[in-house]
N, C-alpha and C positions, 0 to 999 in steps of 0.2 A: 525230204528236204531233201534231195542233193545241188551241196555247197561247188563240186571242180569248178562252176563258170562262174563264180563269186567270189573264194577266198583263193590264200594256193594253200601249200604247206613247204610248214619250214620245224625242226628241230630243232628245241632249245634244254644242256638238262637235264634232257634226262625225258623232258616234253613235248608231247607232242600236238602242236600250233594251227587248225586256220583263220591264217589271218587275211585282210581282205588285201591290193596288188598294193596300194598306194603306205601300209604302216612291215609287208612282208619283210622283213633285215634282220637279220644278231639283234640290232641295240637294243629293238626294239621289240624282239622275239623271248633276249632273254631279261630285258622286265618283268616278263611277264611270268618265268620258270622259277622270281626265285623263290627263296622253300620255304617253307610259311612260316608267319612268326616271326621272318624277318625285316628288318624294318628300317623309314633310316631317315634321314632330313624329307633329299624328296621323294615316299612312299614315306604312307603313315598309318594307319588301322584305320575300320573308316567302325558304324555302328557293328555286329555282325552275334552269332548265335553257337549253339555247340555245334550243330550242322555244316555250319559255315560258316568262316573267314573272308571278311569285304577288305580291302587298300584301296588307297585311292597312289596316283604314282603321273607323275605328270611324263611328256616327252616331247618332246621340238614347239615347244611353250602349248600345246593344249591339256588337258584332264582326261584321266579313263580311270575306272573304276573295274577290279579285277570282282570278283567273287572265286576260289571255291565251295565245294560242293566236295565232305569225307565226306570217306564207304566208312559205313554204318551197317554194315551188312547186307548180304545179298540182293533178299527185300526190295530195304530202302533204295540200295545201288542198283537195282532195274530199274525205276521212275527217274533214275538224270542224269544215267547210262546216251540219253537224248537230247536232255537238259535245252546247251547248246542249238538243235538241230532244233531246237521246240521255236524258242525268243527271236530265232530268225525267221522261220515263217510266221511268230503272230504278229512280231516287227510288222514284217508285211499287206500285213492282215489287214492292223489298225490303220499302218498308214493310204492305205488304200481308201477304208474308211471315211477317211478327213484326219483320225488321232493322231497324237506327239506319241512317240516316246521314245529315249537312248541307243540311237544309233550304236547295236552290239556288231564289231571288229576284228572279234579272235576268241575261240573255241580251241580248246583245250584239254590234252590228255594225259595222263600222266602217272603209272602204275592204274590208278582202280578210283584218285580219285578224281574229280571235272573242275576246270577251269572255262570265266568267259570273260570278256574283256566287253566293257561298251564304252561312247564316248559319254564325257562330259555333257552337260545343257547348261551354259554356261548362261553366267546370271540370271544362275533359277534357285529361289529358298528349297526346301518343303511348304507344304500349303499347313505346321501347325507353328510354324515361324510366323506365317501370313496374319492368323488364328487368332493364336495366344503365345507369347499374354501379353504384349505385343502390337498390335493386329492396327490401331488407329495412328497406327508410322507411318502403317503401309498402307490404306486403305483408303486411307483422310475417315477422322468420327462423324458417324450420321451416312455414310455413305457402304451401303450393301452392295454395292456392284457387286465386289469379289462372290460371297454367298450366295447369289443369282444365281455369278458367271458358272462356281461353281459345283454344284446342285443342276442346270443344266449341260453342260459337259457329262456325269451324270448316269443324268437321265435319259440324253441320246445313242452312252456307252453303252446303254442294255437296251437302249431297243432294236440296237443294228448287229445286233446280237449277239457283244462278250459277254463276259464274267470276267470281273478277277478279281482269282480266289483270295486275297487277304488288302483287302480295301482297306487303308490303314491312314493313316493322316501323312503319316512320313511313306507312305508309299507314290504319294502323288506327289505334287513339283510342279512345279508358278515363275512363272512371270509375265513383265503387262511389257503385251509391244504393240508398238505402237496405241495404246489407248482403251485397250482389249488383253483382258485377261488367258494367259497363256497355258496351259495343262498338262500338265507330262505323266500316264502311267508306267511308273517301276518294279521291279523286281514282280516281271511277269513271266513265274514261275508254272503256272498255275490259267493263267491271263487262258483261258477257256472262248472259238469261241458259238457259234450254236447259226445253225447258215437257217433252222427254219425258225429260228426264233429265241430266249432266251425264258428261258426258265422259269414259273414263275419266284419258286424257293431260293432263286440264285439271286432275285431282285433281295429278298429277304436278304441273304445275308451279308450280301455286299453293303446297305442298306443301318442296314445293323452293326456292323463293324467302324462306318463310319461316323453312326448315335453312339457308340462308347469309349471308337478312340475317347470323342467331347463329350462326355460325358464325366471323362476326366479329371475334364478337366476345366468344368462344371462352364462347358459352351452358355448362356444362354436360353436359352428354351425360346427366347424370338429371332433367333440366331438360323435353329435347326428350321424354326415354321421356316423359311427363308427357301433355306434350306431343300425345303421339301417345295414348294412351289416354283422357283427354277428345275430342281427333279420332273417335275407334270408337263411343267413347256416341253419340253425335250423328247418327253415318252409319251406313249398313246392310251395309255389306261385311260379305262373308264372310272365315273367316279364309286365306282361297289368296291374294282381292286386301288381303284387308291385309298379307298379306308381301310381294307384290308391290311394291304402293304405295309399301311404307313401301322395299323391299329399290333401288326406282328414286328416286326420292326420294331418300335419299343416296348413293346411285352417281351423278344426274345435280347436287352439292350438290360436290363432291368433285371432281366434272369442274373447273365450274367459281371454287371457289376456288382450281385448282388452279396454271389457264386464268390471272384476273386478279396472280398472284399474281410470275407467270411477266413475265407483261405490269410491274410494279411501282406497279403498279396500290392493291395492297391497305390499303395507309395509308389508302385517302379509303373512309374510313369511315360520314364523315356522309351521302356522296351512296348508299351503295347499304344503307345501313341502313333 
């Protein structure tokens, strides 16, 4: 995907960035080019991994997230070489199909590392913060509209041909807008669009990820049932495929949970949900 018509090239501190025109100025580029692990009151770290570093910063009263992909050898490097361009392309496709995702405002290259800058979604929180531990505070005791809406959105997401490579609770943001729940898919590094329909195995993987996230926090079985009800409302699967999908997702989530428990990693909830 060519970005020359949508982005402006600007250099800062050894980095070359392509930024949205309204942000293509030295002050913003310098914030995007801060060295890894350099934080301040206005630039703070977010949950990261061994492969990436995520930070949050403010600029002109708006909040942005910067994700840096570290060089980990040429084999992995080739996978992230055009990560920014992929995120812009997939965000455009999602928008065309009526789905929400944070807006990509910048793509950077510095040496062998890559950076992507996205605009924060205002007044949003992770799905897990609504579902657990104090879900009644946000969705009201006895009100299951949130879980149903979540399932329906993911069902439609799959039905439209999209697959998210890491559909954990932490990778879905939500907020209420005019009494309607909105859902934003984030971390779309491995999100794919299948023009002729999403493979069944991809449905299984995403539902397994959702259920496993819930199992880590003792998600009530009743909520899983409501989630599936919404999911099947958003999809067009036959009854036999619905049963097969549910069975495989539950089987794989249970195996994954048992393995993590055996390895003694089940307490690392924050990193898995």
